[in-house]
N, C-alpha and C positions, 0 to 999 in steps of 0.2 A: 185765423179764418182763411180758408181756401176759397178763392173765387176763380173759377175756370170755365171755359167753354170747350166743348168737344166737337170735332168735325171728322167726317169721312174724308178720304183723300182722292181727288180726281186723277192726279199724276204725281209721281215722286219728283222732288226737285232735282235738277241736274247737279252733278258733282256731289251726290249725297255723301260719298265717302270722305269728303273734305271737312265735314262737320264733326264735332265731338260726339262720341257714341258711348253709351253705357250698356252693360249687360244687366238685366233685371230678372230676378226670380222672386216670385211672391206667392203667398198662400194666405188663406183666411181662417182664423180661429172662430170667427162669428161674423154674421152679415147684418144683424140688427140688434145693437149698433155694429158698425163695421169695425172689426179688430183684425188688422192685417200685420203680417210679418214680411219683411222685404230684405233681400240681398241686392245691393246695387254695387256692382264690381266687388270690392272687398270691404264694403261698409254694410252694416246690419241695423235694421230698425224695427220697432214695434210702433204701429200707427193706430190711433183711434180716430174715426170719422163720424161726425154727427149726421143728422138727417139733413136733406136738402139736395138740390140738383146742381145749380150754378154756384151757389154759395153755401158753405157749411163749415162747421168747426172741424179743425184737424190738429192733432197733436202727435208729434213724432218723438219717440224716445230711443236713444241708442241701445243696441244690443251687442254682445260679443258673439263670435262665431259659434261657440258652444251653445249658448242660449238659443240662438237662431235655429240650430239643427235640432235641439231638444223640442222646441215649439213646432218645428216643421212636421215632426212625427205626429203631432196632435191636430194638425190642420184638417179641415173638412174640404171635400171636393177636389177640384183640379188645382194643380200647381201651375201657375202662369209664368211662362218665360218669354222674354221679348228683348229686342234691341231698341234702345231709345236714342234717337238723334236729336241734338239740341241745335235748332236752326234759328238764328236771329231774325227778327222782323224789323227791317230797316225802314224808317219813316212810316210807321203804321198809319192807316187811314181810319177815320171815324165818321159816323153818320151824323146828320143834323147839325146842331150848333155846338156839339161837344168840343171843348177845347181843354187840353191838358195844360195845367199851369207850370209844369216842369217837363224837361225832356223825358220821353217815354222809351224804355228799353223793354221790349217784349221778346219772348222766345217761344217758338213752336216746339213742343215736345212730341216728336214723331215716333210712335210706337209701332214697330213691325213685329207682329206676334209670331211665335214659333208654333209647331204642332202641339196640340190638336186644333189650334185656332187659326193657323195660317190658311188662307192668305189675308187675314184681317189686318188692316192698318188703320190706326186712329191717331188723330192729332189733337193735342190739348194746348191751350194757351191760358196762362194764369195772369191775373190782373190785380192791381192794387186796390181797386174799388169796383162796385157793381155798376156804376154809371159808365165807366170806361168799358167794362165787359159788354154791356148792352149796346154801346155805340160802335164797337169794333167792327170794321169791315175786313174780313179775312182776305189774305192773298188769293189770287186766281187759282192756284194749284190746290187749294183746299175745297172740299165739296160740301155736302149737306151738313148743316148744323144738327148734331144729335145730342146736344147738351141735356135736353129734357127726356131722352129716351133711355130708360134704365137698362135696356138690353145691352148697351155699350159700356156699362159700368163693369170694372174688373171684378167686383164682388159678385155680380150676376153671372159673369162668364165662369167664375170659379164653381158655380153650381150646375153649369150646363152638362147635360148627359149626351154622350156620343155613342 
């Protein structure tokens, strides 16, 4: 199960280049249900995602480079490329009376999209459960919560016509 919230970004964190960074290329074989292929640096995956916005089923299967490129030729729509920075959230804040029973390690996955989607920047935060996701108070540098807006799903972007 994938449980995540998506945010626009007000400003980039300072010293962005000090955080781990991945190069991601991904394409979609189908968008209902979502069937995606992804190259993340030198690793390759086939992913199935179920229905849902904040929480949905997700299954990742490893691919080899040859299988990835074979499937890439069959992909529909736009190929999405982006840099993903992994930014730890130290001492995350939560609303209301939510209390985590164990230490929480959260990471903002900051995606800086390449053309034709630039200057789009989206941040995602994954959570171990829905209660924590709903109570999470994002750091000040994150902007509007777009979790429920399908326009910001990569599968939707893959269909965008330019």
